[in-house]
C-alpha positions in Angstrom: 258.2 8.3 221.4 261.2 10.5 222.1 261.7 13.6 220.0 265.0 14.0 218.4 266.0 17.6 219.1 269.2 19.4 217.9 271.8 19.8 220.6 274.2 22.7 220.8 277.0 21.7 223.2 279.4 24.5 222.1 278.8 27.2 224.8 281.0 29.6 222.9 278.2 30.0 220.3 275.5 30.8 222.9 274.7 34.5 223.3 273.9 35.0 227.0 271.7 38.0 227.9 273.2 40.6 230.2 271.1 39.4 233.1 272.6 35.9 232.8 276.1 37.4 232.7 275.3 39.5 235.8 274.0 36.4 237.6 276.9 34.2 236.7 279.4 36.9 237.6 277.6 37.4 241.0 278.3 33.8 241.8 281.9 34.1 240.8 282.4 37.3 242.8 281.0 35.4 245.8 283.8 32.9 245.5 286.3 35.8 245.1 285.0 37.4 248.3 285.2 34.2 250.2 288.8 33.6 249.2 289.7 37.3 249.8 288.2 37.1 253.3 290.8 34.4 254.2 293.6 36.6 252.7 292.4 39.7 254.6 292.0 37.9 257.9 295.5 36.4 257.5 297.0 39.9 256.8 295.0 41.3 259.7 296.2 38.6 262.1 299.8 39.1 261.0 299.6 42.9 261.3 298.2 42.8 264.9 300.9 40.4 266.2 303.6 43.0 266.7 305.0 46.3 265.3 307.6 44.5 263.1 304.9 42.2 261.7 302.7 45.2 261.0 305.6 46.9 259.1 306.2 43.6 257.2 302.5 43.5 256.1 302.7 47.1 255.0 305.7 46.1 252.9 303.6 43.5 251.2 301.1 46.1 250.1 303.9 47.9 248.2 304.3 44.8 246.0 302.5 45.2 242.7 301.1 41.6 242.7 299.8 41.9 246.2 298.3 45.3 245.3 296.6 43.7 242.3 295.2 40.9 244.5 293.9 43.5 246.9 292.4 45.6 244.1 290.7 42.4 242.6 289.3 41.5 246.0 287.9 45.0 246.5 286.4 45.0 243.0 284.9 41.6 243.7 283.5 42.8 247.0 282.0 45.9 245.3 280.5 43.8 242.5 279.0 41.4 244.9 277.6 44.1 247.1 276.1 46.1 244.2 274.5 43.1 242.6 273.4 41.7 245.9 271.4 44.9 246.5 270.0 44.5 242.9 268.9 40.9 243.7 267.3 42.0 246.9 265.3 44.7 245.0 264.3 42.1 242.5 263.2 39.8 245.4 260.9 42.7 246.5 259.1 42.5 243.2 260.8 45.3 241.2 263.0 45.1 238.1 261.6 41.6 237.3 260.7 42.3 233.6 263.5 41.7 231.0 263.7 45.3 230.1 264.1 46.7 233.6 266.3 43.8 234.7 268.6 44.5 231.8 268.7 48.2 232.5 269.4 47.6 236.2 272.2 45.1 235.3 273.8 47.8 233.0 273.6 50.4 235.8 275.1 47.8 238.2 278.0 47.3 235.9 278.6 51.1 235.6 278.5 51.5 239.4 280.9 48.6 239.9 283.3 50.1 237.3 283.3 53.4 239.2 283.9 51.6 242.5 286.7 49.5 240.9 288.4 52.7 239.8 288.1 54.1 243.3 289.5 50.9 244.7 292.5 51.2 242.3 293.1 54.8 243.6 292.9 53.5 247.2 295.3 50.6 246.6 297.8 52.4 244.4 
């Protein structure tokens, strides 16, 4: 006999723990890094073609939208790197309990925020 269980399909009412948010955001940052790699390689290829193309690419960086995209890509890369290291430490058997995993996720968010600010200083 099948049990009738209540179903909550409204994901806006679900309270995710910080470890779940960190894990989901790590996957999203991986996608951002993958897309940013294509952008960075295209800009690198263009800048290495000739001196005029290099100056044109440098002119792109002065555009606010392009600067914002570069900042977002660098922030995504920083997040992915910080939380990738966190995941590797967890794979070695540390920070596996909920308390220590939550604490390490909070520290990871703080480190990423600092690196994001530094990336903003670098871009602008």
